[in-house]
Residue, then its C-alpha position, 0 to 999 in steps of 0.5 A: p514274109n516266111t523266113r524259114h522258107a527263105f533259108f531252106n530255099f537257100f540251104l536246100p542246093v548245100l545239103h544237097m552236096a553235103k548229102v554222103q552215104a554212111d560208109e563214105p567220110d565226107f572229105l570236105f567236113d574242115v573245109r565246109c567247117n570252116f566255110y560256114l564259121g567265116a574262116y574262108q582262107a582255111a577253107i582255102n588252105e584245107a582244100s588244097k590239100i584235099r586229093v579227090k577220086t571224082d570229076a564230083q568230088k573236084q567241083e564240090r571241091d572247086i564251089l566251096v573253094y570259090r563261094a569262100y573267095l568271092a565271100q572274101g571279096n576275092t571276085q577276080i579269082v573266081l573270073d579268071e579261073v571260072k569259065a563263061s562256059a561251065e554248067g551248074a553250080l560252078a555257072g551259078v558261082r560265076q555270075l554271083a561273081e559277075y554281080q558283085l564285081a557290077 
């Protein structure tokens, strides 16, 4: 199997979400850094301090927080907070929680 292809397929949605305009700072920089370093609780704590301005920013923050919870093994938190009717990336996070619980 082509591991490079698999790597880009896995990270492409993440890279797409992380796209930031040149004149706008990445408001989730510290959250992402902690998440990718495996400091999941630090990522969750940092995300709780962030004040979001738009629904898109809120969703982007929530996705990282719920992924951090899943990485910690806290699937029930994700299932309790993300509705079954969620759409988009949040629906994918919920499906991953359901899979991990099974």
